[in-house]
C-alpha positions, 0 to 999 in steps of 0.5 A, spaced: 826 186 853 819 188 854 814 188 848 814 195 846 809 196 840 809 204 840 809 203 833 802 202 833 800 208 835 805 212 831 802 209 825 794 210 827 797 217 828 800 218 821 794 214 817 789 217 820 793 223 818 793 221 810 786 220 811 784 227 813 788 230 807 786 225 802 778 226 805 780 233 804 783 234 796 779 234 790 781 230 784 785 236 782 789 237 787 791 230 787 794 231 780 798 237 782 805 236 783 809 235 789 816 236 786 819 234 779 818 227 779 811 225 783 804 229 784 800 228 790 797 222 788 803 219 786 806 220 792 800 217 795 801 210 791 808 211 792 807 210 800 802 205 798 807 200 794 812 200 800 807 198 805 805 193 799 812 190 800 811 189 808 805 185 806 808 181 801 814 180 806 810 178 812 807 172 808 814 169 808 813 169 816 806 166 815 808 160 811 815 160 817 820 161 812 827 164 813 829 171 810 833 171 804 838 176 801 833 178 796 828 180 801 833 186 804 830 193 801 835 195 795 839 201 796 838 207 791 832 210 787 832 206 782 825 202 784 823 209 786 823 211 779 822 204 776 816 205 779 813 211 778 810 210 771 806 205 773 804 209 779 802 215 775 798 211 771 793 210 776 787 214 777 788 220 782 783 218 786 783 211 786 791 211 787 789 216 793 783 211 796 788 205 795 794 208 799 788 208 805 787 201 804 793 199 804 795 203 810 790 200 813 791 192 811 798 193 813 798 197 820 793 191 822 798 186 820 804 189 823 800 190 830 800 182 830 806 180 826 811 176 832 817 182 834 822 177 833 821 176 826 821 184 825 826 189 826 829 191 830 830 185 834 830 180 828 837 184 825 835 180 818 829 182 817 826 186 812 820 189 816 820 195 819 814 195 823 813 203 824 810 204 817 809 212 820 816 215 819 816 214 812 808 216 811 810 222 815 816 225 811 811 224 805 806 228 807 809 233 810 812 233 803 805 233 800 803 239 805 809 244 804 807 243 796 800 245 797 801 251 801 806 253 796 801 252 791 795 256 795 
């Protein structure tokens, strides 16, 4: 199997899309609702949370530890629901800038991780190196909400 690291370019594209969005938003827009539960800054904080999860799990690779059943991504929305109040407690501008910093760290890390310790090669791995899909989903939601806002 070839060493396909095409996710690196996709991650970069969506991270830079996030950067362009964040740098173009004022503080008022960061507090605008995206849906009934999340603000723009909250959605960006949510993206950061899931990128942090990859950073934390990658520490197991550094330590040479095998994956454990508890490392798997939890089912259901309960985790997102339980983190929402904490994420929204962060100042909106800080949440947006933090999301960018974490995305940069996460992308740099997954670009270097061994392919045989990540999905899809390691079916037990909780790490999916393609961070772009999750970011794109939420950046699309933000853009739709902002267009609807006018």
